Each structure stands twice: as C-alpha cells, then as structure tokens.
N, CA and C atoms as an extended XYZ file, in Angstrom:
492
Properties=species:S:1:pos:R:3:atomname:S:1:resname:S:1:resid:I:1 pbc="F F F"
N         0.870       -1.170        0.028 N   MET     1
C        -0.030        0.069        0.075 CA  MET     1
C         0.981        1.332       -0.006 C   MET     1
N         0.603        2.183       -0.915 N   PRO     2
C         1.480        3.257       -0.842 CA  PRO     2
C         1.303        4.118        0.462 C   PRO     2
N         2.379        4.884        0.712 N   GLY     3
C         2.399        5.567        2.083 CA  GLY     3
C         1.380        6.639        2.198 C   GLY     3
N         1.127        7.242        1.199 N   SER     4
C         0.071        8.419        1.280 CA  SER     4
C        -1.216        7.845        1.540 C   SER     4
N        -1.665        6.716        0.904 N   LEU     5
C        -3.100        6.122        1.078 CA  LEU     5
C        -3.088        5.521        2.515 C   LEU     5
N        -1.943        4.961        3.037 N   TRP     6
C        -2.066        4.496        4.405 CA  TRP     6
C        -2.178        5.784        5.373 C   TRP     6
N        -1.499        6.844        5.217 N   LYS     7
C        -1.704        7.994        5.972 CA  LYS     7
C        -3.099        8.557        6.050 C   LYS     7
N        -3.904        8.489        4.806 N   ALA     8
C        -5.245        9.081        4.805 CA  ALA     8
C        -6.015        8.157        5.643 C   ALA     8
N        -5.794        6.951        5.723 N   GLN     9
C        -6.553        6.010        6.422 CA  GLN     9
C        -6.232        5.940        7.953 C   GLN     9
N        -5.085        6.618        8.393 N   SER    10
C        -4.702        6.472        9.725 CA  SER    10
C        -5.699        7.399       10.537 C   SER    10
N        -5.945        6.853       11.805 N   PRO    11
C        -6.835        7.719       12.568 CA  PRO    11
C        -6.218        9.026       13.047 C   PRO    11
N        -4.993        9.014       13.177 N   GLN    12
C        -4.148       10.217       13.662 CA  GLN    12
C        -4.471       11.301       12.751 C   GLN    12
N        -4.661       11.018       11.305 N   CYS    13
C        -4.571       11.941       10.312 CA  CYS    13
C        -6.011       12.467        9.954 C   CYS    13
N        -6.973       11.814       10.587 N   THR    14
C        -8.321       12.227       10.182 CA  THR    14
C        -8.796       13.439       11.004 C   THR    14
N        -9.706       14.270       10.517 N   VAL    15
C       -10.154       15.420       11.085 CA  VAL    15
C       -10.815       15.127       12.491 C   VAL    15
N       -11.363       14.092       12.564 N   SER    16
C       -12.020       13.788       14.006 CA  SER    16
C       -11.075       13.398       15.022 C   SER    16
N        -9.791       13.012       14.669 N   ALA    17
C        -8.915       12.628       15.642 CA  ALA    17
C        -8.094       13.990       16.203 C   ALA    17
N        -8.141       15.111       15.442 N   VAL    18
C        -7.481       16.413       15.836 CA  VAL    18
C        -8.255       16.960       16.847 C   VAL    18
N        -7.591       17.343       18.076 N   GLN    19
C        -8.253       18.000       19.170 CA  GLN    19
C        -7.639       19.410       19.159 C   GLN    19
N        -8.544       20.258       19.651 N   ALA    20
C        -8.370       21.630       19.628 CA  ALA    20
C        -7.477       21.849       21.024 C   ALA    20
N        -6.559       22.794       20.972 N   PRO    21
C        -5.587       22.892       22.163 CA  PRO    21
C        -6.571       23.352       23.424 C   PRO    21
N        -6.072       22.918       24.474 N   LYS    22
C        -6.809       23.199       25.803 CA  LYS    22
C        -6.388       24.449       26.279 C   LYS    22
N        -7.542       25.231       26.909 N   ALA    23
C        -7.140       26.450       27.478 CA  ALA    23
C        -6.105       26.341       28.686 C   ALA    23
N        -5.148       27.168       29.008 N   ALA    24
C        -4.186       26.960       29.939 CA  ALA    24
C        -4.928       27.047       31.259 C   ALA    24
N        -4.482       26.175       32.203 N   THR    25
C        -5.019       26.089       33.540 CA  THR    25
C        -4.055       26.821       34.500 C   THR    25
N        -4.616       27.792       35.230 N   PRO    26
C        -3.685       28.401       36.131 CA  PRO    26
C        -3.017       27.526       37.214 C   PRO    26
N        -1.767       27.440       37.473 N   SER    27
C        -1.254       26.483       38.481 CA  SER    27
C        -1.883       26.490       39.593 C   SER    27
N        -2.475       27.704       40.279 N   HIS    28
C        -2.954       27.615       41.467 CA  HIS    28
C        -4.322       26.882       41.564 C   HIS    28
N        -4.883       26.531       40.372 N   ASP    29
C        -6.107       25.818       40.308 CA  ASP    29
C        -5.958       24.366       40.264 C   ASP    29
N        -4.779       23.924       40.160 N   LEU    30
C        -4.340       22.458       39.912 CA  LEU    30
C        -4.466       21.858       41.447 C   LEU    30
N        -4.830       20.607       41.506 N   PRO    31
C        -4.910       20.041       42.769 CA  PRO    31
C        -3.581       19.922       43.624 C   PRO    31
N        -2.500       19.823       42.982 N   HIS    32
C        -1.342       19.788       43.670 CA  HIS    32
C        -0.320       20.860       43.102 C   HIS    32
N         0.022       21.877       43.901 N   HIS    33
C         1.022       22.757       43.581 CA  HIS    33
C         1.962       22.921       44.728 C   HIS    33
N         2.982       22.021       44.471 N   GLY    34
C         4.191       21.874       45.378 CA  GLY    34
C         5.066       21.017       44.958 C   GLY    34
N         5.260       19.993       46.195 N   LYS    35
C         6.298       18.930       46.019 CA  LYS    35
C         5.887       17.789       46.862 C   LYS    35
N         6.444       16.637       46.461 N   THR    36
C         6.216       15.426       47.357 CA  THR    36
C         7.380       14.986       48.340 C   THR    36
N         6.990       14.914       49.504 N   CYS    37
C         8.049       14.651       50.583 CA  CYS    37
C         8.796       13.255       50.198 C   CYS    37
N        10.079       13.115       50.198 N   ALA    38
C        10.827       11.901       49.940 CA  ALA    38
C        10.695       10.885       51.102 C   ALA    38
N        10.343       11.483       52.267 N   ARG    39
C        10.279       10.517       53.432 CA  ARG    39
C         8.764       10.022       53.707 C   ARG    39
N         7.917       10.958       53.644 N   CYS    40
C         6.485       10.660       54.086 CA  CYS    40
C         5.615       10.335       52.826 C   CYS    40
N         6.169       10.612       51.582 N   LYS    41
C         5.557       10.451       50.497 CA  LYS    41
C         4.176       11.324       50.307 C   LYS    41
N         3.854       12.228       51.104 N   GLU    42
C         2.784       13.243       50.962 CA  GLU    42
C         3.028       14.372       50.057 C   GLU    42
N         2.125       14.745       49.160 N   ALA    43
C         2.183       15.970       48.390 CA  ALA    43
C         1.875       17.233       49.320 C   ALA    43
N         2.802       18.032       49.431 N   LYS    44
C         2.655       19.221       50.327 CA  LYS    44
C         2.907       20.414       49.441 C   LYS    44
N         2.561       21.785       50.022 N   PRO    45
C         2.869       22.996       49.343 CA  PRO    45
C         4.335       23.123       49.467 C   PRO    45
N         4.849       23.969       48.519 N   ARG    46
C         6.230       24.363       48.522 CA  ARG    46
C         6.911       25.040       49.690 C   ARG    46
N         5.937       25.700       50.431 N   SER    47
C         6.200       26.237       51.698 CA  SER    47
C         6.488       25.278       52.892 C   SER    47
N         6.127       24.078       52.658 N   ALA    48
C         6.312       23.133       53.648 CA  ALA    48
C         7.748       22.468       53.586 C   ALA    48
N         8.553       22.957       52.723 N   PHE    49
C        10.013       22.444       52.618 CA  PHE    49
C        10.918       23.432       52.760 C   PHE    49
N        12.202       23.138       53.390 N   GLY    50
C        13.054       24.139       53.538 CA  GLY    50
C        13.880       24.355       52.173 C   GLY    50
N        14.832       25.371       52.129 N   ASN    51
C        15.698       25.627       51.078 CA  ASN    51
C        17.125       25.070       51.086 C   ASN    51
N        17.770       24.633       50.135 N   ARG    52
C        19.060       24.389       49.989 CA  ARG    52
C        19.762       24.819       48.867 C   ARG    52
N        21.072       25.312       49.109 N   VAL    53
C        21.645       26.009       47.820 CA  VAL    53
C        22.789       24.998       47.352 C   VAL    53
N        22.743       24.752       46.057 N   VAL    54
C        23.594       23.957       45.483 CA  VAL    54
C        24.382       24.459       44.239 C   VAL    54
N        25.491       24.804       44.210 N   GLY    55
C        26.032       25.512       43.164 CA  GLY    55
C        25.546       26.862       42.692 C   GLY    55
N        25.082       27.578       43.727 N   GLY    56
C        24.461       28.842       43.546 CA  GLY    56
C        23.117       28.728       43.196 C   GLY    56
N        22.426       27.745       42.947 N   ARG    57
C        21.055       27.498       42.802 CA  ARG    57
C        20.373       27.249       44.080 C   ARG    57
N        19.063       27.575       44.158 N   THR    58
C        18.369       27.257       45.467 CA  THR    58
C        17.292       26.055       44.979 C   THR    58
N        17.255       25.131       45.825 N   TYR    59
C        16.269       23.865       45.622 CA  TYR    59
C        15.427       23.806       47.034 C   TYR    59
N        14.417       23.086       46.724 N   ALA    60
C        13.547       22.692       47.829 CA  ALA    60
C        14.299       21.348       48.631 C   ALA    60
N        14.256       21.319       49.916 N   GLN    61
C        14.826       20.115       50.698 CA  GLN    61
C        13.940       18.946       50.225 C   GLN    61
N        14.520       17.732       50.215 N   ALA    62
C        13.781       16.563       49.820 CA  ALA    62
C        12.766       16.034       50.793 C   ALA    62
N        13.183       16.406       52.242 N   TYR    63
C        12.103       16.044       53.302 CA  TYR    63
C        11.378       17.332       53.523 C   TYR    63
N         9.999       17.267       53.902 N   CYS    64
C         9.346       18.348       54.360 CA  CYS    64
C         9.866       18.754       55.700 C   CYS    64
N         9.405       19.807       56.203 N   ARG    65
C         9.993       20.588       57.516 CA  ARG    65
C         9.670       19.483       58.650 C   ARG    65
N         8.404       18.887       58.657 N   ASP    66
C         7.998       17.915       59.738 CA  ASP    66
C         8.965       16.815       59.777 C   ASP    66
N         9.186       16.011       58.640 N   CYS    67
C         9.928       14.882       58.541 CA  CYS    67
C        11.362       15.124       58.966 C   CYS    67
N        11.886       16.441       58.310 N   LEU    68
C        13.414       16.800       58.639 CA  LEU    68
C        13.475       17.006       60.024 C   LEU    68
N        12.520       17.610       60.713 N   SER    69
C        12.655       17.959       62.146 CA  SER    69
C        12.793       16.560       62.987 C   SER    69
N        11.850       15.650       62.647 N   GLY    70
C        11.922       14.330       63.221 CA  GLY    70
C        13.126       13.697       63.126 C   GLY    70
N        13.678       13.671       61.741 N   TYR    71
C        14.822       12.973       61.551 CA  TYR    71
C        16.008       13.617       62.314 C   TYR    71
N        16.156       14.931       62.437 N   VAL    72
C        17.254       15.587       63.293 CA  VAL    72
C        17.046       15.416       64.660 C   VAL    72
N        15.869       15.374       65.183 N   GLN    73
C        15.610       15.066       66.685 CA  GLN    73
C        16.188       13.667       67.007 C   GLN    73
N        15.690       12.591       66.045 N   ARG    74
C        16.244       11.346       66.379 CA  ARG    74
C        17.834       11.165       66.214 C   ARG    74
N        18.244       11.839       65.316 N   TRP    75
C        19.765       11.771       65.160 CA  TRP    75
C        20.553       12.404       66.464 C   TRP    75
N        19.876       13.538       66.908 N   GLN    76
C        20.554       14.310       68.018 CA  GLN    76
C        20.152       13.547       69.308 C   GLN    76
N        19.020       13.020       69.329 N   GLY    77
C        18.613       12.252       70.600 CA  GLY    77
C        19.442       10.932       70.802 C   GLY    77
N        20.163       10.432       69.920 N   ASP    78
C        20.881        9.235       70.035 CA  ASP    78
C        22.127        9.667       70.977 C   ASP    78
N        22.293        9.283       72.226 N   PRO    79
C        23.406        9.603       72.989 CA  PRO    79
C        24.670        9.028       72.613 C   PRO    79
N        24.701        7.893       71.765 N   ASP    80
C        26.023        7.355       71.341 CA  ASP    80
C        26.482        8.106       70.069 C   ASP    80
N        25.729        8.624       69.198 N   LYS    81
C        26.337        9.173       68.078 CA  LYS    81
C        27.119       10.274       68.019 C   LYS    81
N        26.726       11.150       68.919 N   ARG    82
C        27.750       12.564       69.097 CA  ARG    82
C        29.022       12.091       69.480 C   ARG    82
N        29.164       11.446       70.493 N   PRO    83
C        30.566       11.176       71.005 CA  PRO    83
C        31.331       10.464       69.995 C   PRO    83
N        30.852        9.478       69.170 N   ARG    84
C        31.434        8.793       68.111 CA  ARG    84
C        31.844        9.653       66.848 C   ARG    84
N        31.042       10.625       66.594 N   MET    85
C        31.249       11.499       65.559 CA  MET    85
C        32.572       12.486       65.820 C   MET    85
N        32.437       12.862       67.141 N   VAL    86
C        33.543       13.865       67.584 CA  VAL    86
C        34.959       12.855       67.720 C   VAL    86
N        34.916       11.755       68.132 N   ALA    87
C        36.022       11.051       68.232 CA  ALA    87
C        36.462       10.638       66.781 C   ALA    87
N        35.750       10.318       65.850 N   ALA    88
C        36.084       10.109       64.425 CA  ALA    88
C        36.820       11.543       63.835 C   ALA    88
N        36.134       12.551       64.248 N   GLN    89
C        36.756       13.724       63.669 CA  GLN    89
C        38.166       14.089       64.288 C   GLN    89
N        38.247       13.736       65.606 N   ARG    90
C        39.544       13.823       66.098 CA  ARG    90
C        40.538       13.044       65.601 C   ARG    90
N        40.299       11.742       65.354 N   ALA    91
C        41.160       10.986       64.946 CA  ALA    91
C        41.523       11.269       63.478 C   ALA    91
N        40.607       11.836       62.676 N   SER    92
C        40.968       12.148       61.288 CA  SER    92
C        41.857       13.201       61.255 C   SER    92
N        41.656       14.403       62.156 N   LYS    93
C        42.485       15.571       62.333 CA  LYS    93
C        43.944       14.979       62.661 C   LYS    93
N        43.981       13.951       63.589 N   ALA    94
C        45.392       13.463       64.043 CA  ALA    94
C        46.110       12.965       62.951 C   ALA    94
N        45.318       12.046       62.123 N   ARG    95
C        45.956       11.291       61.281 CA  ARG    95
C        46.600       12.382       59.993 C   ARG    95
N        45.721       13.439       59.731 N   HIS    96
C        46.035       14.349       58.750 CA  HIS    96
C        46.430       15.718       59.323 C   HIS    96
N        47.253       15.743       60.118 N   HIS    97
C        47.667       16.981       60.962 CA  HIS    97
C        48.344       18.006       59.926 C   HIS    97
N        49.087       17.587       58.991 N   ASP    98
C        49.675       18.449       58.008 CA  ASP    98
C        48.576       19.225       57.201 C   ASP    98
N        47.577       18.488       56.797 N   ARG    99
C        46.465       19.050       56.095 CA  ARG    99
C        45.783       19.978       56.827 C   ARG    99
N        45.534       19.762       58.090 N   GLU   100
C        44.861       20.665       58.983 CA  GLU   100
C        45.567       22.109       59.109 C   GLU   100
N        46.779       21.862       59.326 N   LEU   101
C        47.869       23.171       59.464 CA  LEU   101
C        47.775       23.784       58.247 C   LEU   101
N        47.794       23.299       57.036 N   ALA   102
C        47.900       23.920       55.585 CA  ALA   102
C        46.455       24.740       55.451 C   ALA   102
N        45.429       23.980       55.693 N   ARG   103
C        44.018       24.761       55.598 CA  ARG   103
C        43.987       25.942       56.529 C   ARG   103
N        44.338       25.707       57.749 N   TRP   104
C        44.307       26.738       58.749 CA  TRP   104
C        45.186       27.901       58.435 C   TRP   104
N        46.456       27.699       57.821 N   SER   105
C        47.214       28.660       57.483 CA  SER   105
C        46.692       29.591       56.373 C   SER   105
N        45.926       28.926       55.235 N   VAL   106
C        45.481       29.560       54.255 CA  VAL   106
C        44.184       30.371       54.742 C   VAL   106
N        43.426       29.697       55.511 N   TRP   107
C        42.201       30.470       56.126 CA  TRP   107
C        42.636       31.707       56.704 C   TRP   107
N        43.480       31.610       57.736 N   SER   108
C        44.106       32.683       58.567 CA  SER   108
C        44.475       33.776       57.752 C   SER   108
N        45.190       33.501       56.759 N   ARG   109
C        45.640       34.673       55.842 CA  ARG   109
C        44.684       35.224       54.967 C   ARG   109
N        43.686       34.401       54.594 N   LEU   110
C        42.785       34.859       53.721 CA  LEU   110
C        41.880       35.868       54.509 C   LEU   110
N        41.540       35.484       55.923 N   ARG   111
C        40.812       36.302       56.831 CA  ARG   111
C        41.407       37.674       57.037 C   ARG   111
N        42.546       37.625       57.157 N   LYS   112
C        43.447       38.790       57.340 CA  LYS   112
C        43.716       39.736       56.214 C   LYS   112
N        43.540       39.095       55.206 N   GLY   113
C        43.848       39.972       53.747 CA  GLY   113
C        45.164       39.767       53.303 C   GLY   113
N        45.982       38.886       54.037 N   ARG   114
C        47.272       38.947       53.325 CA  ARG   114
C        47.468       37.728       52.149 C   ARG   114
N        46.407       37.065       51.934 N   LEU   115
C        46.323       36.132       50.828 CA  LEU   115
C        45.055       36.445       50.056 C   LEU   115
N        45.223       36.645       48.927 N   VAL   116
C        44.016       36.992       48.031 CA  VAL   116
C        43.767       35.819       46.918 C   VAL   116
N        42.555       35.330       46.794 N   PRO   117
C        42.365       34.317       45.960 CA  PRO   117
C        42.219       34.713       44.528 C   PRO   117
N        42.793       33.866       43.642 N   GLY   118
C        42.979       34.274       42.165 CA  GLY   118
C        41.884       33.581       41.418 C   GLY   118
N        41.998       33.559       40.107 N   ALA   119
C        41.141       32.853       39.268 CA  ALA   119
C        41.440       31.456       39.127 C   ALA   119
N        40.445       30.664       38.634 N   CYS   120
C        40.469       29.157       38.568 CA  CYS   120
C        41.766       28.807       37.704 C   CYS   120
N        42.676       27.899       38.014 N   VAL   121
C        43.780       27.653       37.157 CA  VAL   121
C        43.403       26.865       35.808 C   VAL   121
N        42.274       26.290       35.866 N   ARG   122
C        41.605       25.837       34.595 CA  ARG   122
C        40.651       26.576       34.184 C   ARG   122
N        40.599       27.860       34.157 N   ALA   123
C        39.442       28.717       33.725 CA  ALA   123
C        38.896       28.480       32.337 C   ALA   123
N        37.837       27.756       32.271 N   ASP   124
C        37.001       27.388       31.050 CA  ASP   124
C        35.430       27.583       31.290 C   ASP   124
N        34.794       27.108       30.390 N   ASP   125
C        33.369       27.044       30.325 CA  ASP   125
C        32.877       25.992       31.402 C   ASP   125
N        33.556       25.106       31.856 N   ASP   126
C        33.176       24.139       32.690 CA  ASP   126
C        33.359       24.491       34.372 C   ASP   126
N        33.923       25.803       34.607 N   CYS   127
C        34.080       26.136       36.017 CA  CYS   127
C        32.649       26.211       36.713 C   CYS   127
N        32.643       25.605       37.905 N   ARG   128
C        31.418       25.551       38.802 CA  ARG   128
C        31.739       25.767       40.297 C   ARG   128
N        31.181       26.492       40.915 N   GLY   129
C        31.329       26.751       42.320 CA  GLY   129
C        32.293       27.716       42.779 C   GLY   129
N        32.360       27.857       44.000 N   PRO   130
C        33.285       29.075       44.538 CA  PRO   130
C        34.740       28.568       44.263 C   PRO   130
N        35.574       29.721       44.386 N   ILE   131
C        37.111       29.406       44.199 CA  ILE   131
C        37.678       28.856       45.485 C   ILE   131
N        38.382       27.922       45.347 N   GLN   132
C        39.053       27.241       46.492 CA  GLN   132
C        40.483       27.079       46.378 C   GLN   132
N        41.233       26.955       47.605 N   ALA   133
C        42.770       26.764       47.525 CA  ALA   133
C        42.961       25.319       47.426 C   ALA   133
N        43.923       24.911       46.586 N   HIS   134
C        44.174       23.603       46.382 CA  HIS   134
C        45.773       23.398       46.758 C   HIS   134
N        46.014       22.448       47.582 N   HIS   135
C        47.524       22.256       47.943 CA  HIS   135
C        47.991       20.968       47.242 C   HIS   135
N        48.986       21.049       46.288 N   ASP   136
C        49.523       19.761       45.825 CA  ASP   136
C        50.397       19.247       46.824 C   ASP   136
N        51.054       19.938       47.795 N   ASP   137
C        51.997       19.557       48.886 CA  ASP   137
C        51.548       20.132       50.125 C   ASP   137
N        50.948       19.375       51.041 N   TYR   138
C        50.572       19.986       52.397 CA  TYR   138
C        51.671       20.488       53.154 C   TYR   138
N        53.065       20.028       52.943 N   SER   139
C        54.014       20.513       53.624 CA  SER   139
C        54.320       21.931       53.377 C   SER   139
N        53.896       22.301       52.133 N   LYS   140
C        54.290       23.694       51.602 CA  LYS   140
C        52.841       24.555       51.916 C   LYS   140
N        52.764       24.954       53.075 N   ARG   141
C        51.490       25.458       53.371 CA  ARG   141
C        50.799       26.606       52.623 C   ARG   141
N        51.578       27.439       52.250 N   LEU   142
C        51.053       28.666       51.590 CA  LEU   142
C        51.265       28.556       50.013 C   LEU   142
N        51.728       27.385       49.549 N   GLU   143
C        51.878       27.243       48.088 CA  GLU   143
C        50.651       26.597       47.623 C   GLU   143
N        49.798       27.372       47.152 N   VAL   144
C        48.302       26.881       46.793 CA  VAL   144
C        48.052       27.290       45.271 C   VAL   144
N        47.126       26.470       44.739 N   VAL   145
C        46.661       26.913       43.474 CA  VAL   145
C        45.259       27.025       43.543 C   VAL   145
N        44.636       28.107       42.843 N   TRP   146
C        43.295       28.386       42.981 CA  TRP   146
C        42.415       27.861       41.993 C   TRP   146
N        41.295       27.083       42.409 N   ALA   147
C        40.592       26.447       41.561 CA  ALA   147
C        39.100       26.476       42.016 C   ALA   147
N        38.146       26.374       40.997 N   CYS   148
C        36.746       26.296       41.243 CA  CYS   148
C        36.557       24.922       41.955 C   CYS   148
N        35.342       24.796       42.537 N   ARG   149
C        34.857       23.442       43.281 CA  ARG   149
C        35.213       22.298       42.190 C   ARG   149
N        34.699       22.331       40.931 N   ARG   150
C        34.722       21.179       40.152 CA  ARG   150
C        36.258       20.847       39.680 C   ARG   150
N        37.012       21.909       39.345 N   HIS   151
C        38.386       21.578       39.100 CA  HIS   151
C        39.078       21.214       40.354 C   HIS   151
N        38.946       21.733       41.489 N   HIS   152
C        39.476       21.259       42.649 CA  HIS   152
C        39.443       19.876       42.876 C   HIS   152
N        38.222       19.335       42.805 N   GLY   153
C        37.879       18.000       42.715 CA  GLY   153
C        38.807       17.146       41.790 C   GLY   153
N        38.963       17.598       40.430 N   GLU   154
C        39.842       17.011       39.535 CA  GLU   154
C        41.201       16.975       39.922 C   GLU   154
N        41.663       18.131       40.444 N   LEU   155
C        43.072       18.124       40.982 CA  LEU   155
C        43.441       17.313       41.968 C   LEU   155
N        42.400       16.996       43.041 N   ASP   156
C        42.544       16.150       44.178 CA  ASP   156
C        42.550       14.734       43.579 C   ASP   156
N        41.762       14.370       42.590 N   ARG   157
C        41.873       13.015       42.168 CA  ARG   157
C        43.399       12.928       41.449 C   ARG   157
N        43.712       13.786       40.665 N   GLU   158
C        44.971       13.619       39.968 CA  GLU   158
C        46.235       13.451       40.999 C   GLU   158
N        45.997       14.213       42.136 N   ARG   159
C        47.150       14.173       43.140 CA  ARG   159
C        47.117       12.670       43.808 C   ARG   159
N        45.904       12.030       44.112 N   ARG   160
C        45.878       10.774       44.702 CA  ARG   160
C        46.255        9.811       43.671 C   ARG   160
N        46.063        9.899       42.483 N   GLU   161
C        46.616        8.912       41.417 CA  GLU   161
C        47.987        9.031       41.336 C   GLU   161
N        48.704       10.172       41.502 N   ARG   162
C        49.987       10.290       41.317 CA  ARG   162
C        50.733        9.603       42.556 C   ARG   162
N        49.927        9.688       43.706 N   ALA   163
C        50.491        9.296       45.029 CA  ALA   163
C        50.448        7.676       45.040 C   ALA   163
N        49.319        7.115       44.373 N   ALA   164
C        49.078        5.690       44.342 CA  ALA   164
C        50.037        4.841       43.390 C   ALA   164
C-alpha cells in the first residue's frame, strides 16, 4: 500500500482525531501545587519544605519540614552518635595534621587579607562553584593553586593517582 494512502486512512490524520488545544489552567487551580516529600510521600505545598543551595541555585529540601525535624531530633537524641562522631573527627585530624595546618594557614591569611584568591587555574566554560585553595603538597602550606569547586575535585583526584 502506498504511504500516502495509508496516512489518509490512519486515525491520527483524520479530522475527527485532531483535538483543539486546551485552555491553559492556572497553576494555583491545580490540585497539587508543590512537592512530594521523599520521606512521608505526601504531596505538600512548596512552603512546607526548606531551602538548600547547590552550586549557586536554590532547591527545595527533599524532606518536608516535619519529617526533617523528626529526623534531626532522632539523630541528635541518640546519646551514642555525638561522641562517636567527635572521636572520628579528632582521629581524622590527628592522622592528617599536615592538612589541617595547611588549611588553617590559608584560612587565617585569607581572613586577614594577606592572601587573595585568584582565578581558577583551569578557567574555562566548565568552571562551577566558588574558588578554593588547592594544595599539591601540604608541607608547603602557602603554596596553593586556586581552582573552582569542580576543578579542585579533579586536581585532588590527579594528586591521589600520582601518590598511588
């Protein structure tokens, strides 16, 4: 059967199958104008969610305020978690004392204005996030390269690969 004959007989091409465009419905008239909580799975208005900022953009939290509050209270209410977390942080700082000193040195000089951040070392269209100080060698505390968050992660991966 030729293609044009088939198209003429197709229900999508008949006049009766063509629908007039629907009038736009205002969003406030829709039954759900907001977001669904990832924890309780309830559809709630956008105002029931907190904000979080990622890469300069503001997004709604995944959990509604009620679920997030309950989660935080349960986490903080566990008497064993806080001491374990503090002990793990102290152990990490002890293992990586050179890193802590390097970070503190840069932070201190930035705060006092003695060190000024520069542009991303790999400045291109892929730069994302704030400018950060990257240490290739933590023993050289003030020898830093400035990189955006994305390129800082790449530099860290490259440094770990060289060390391995």
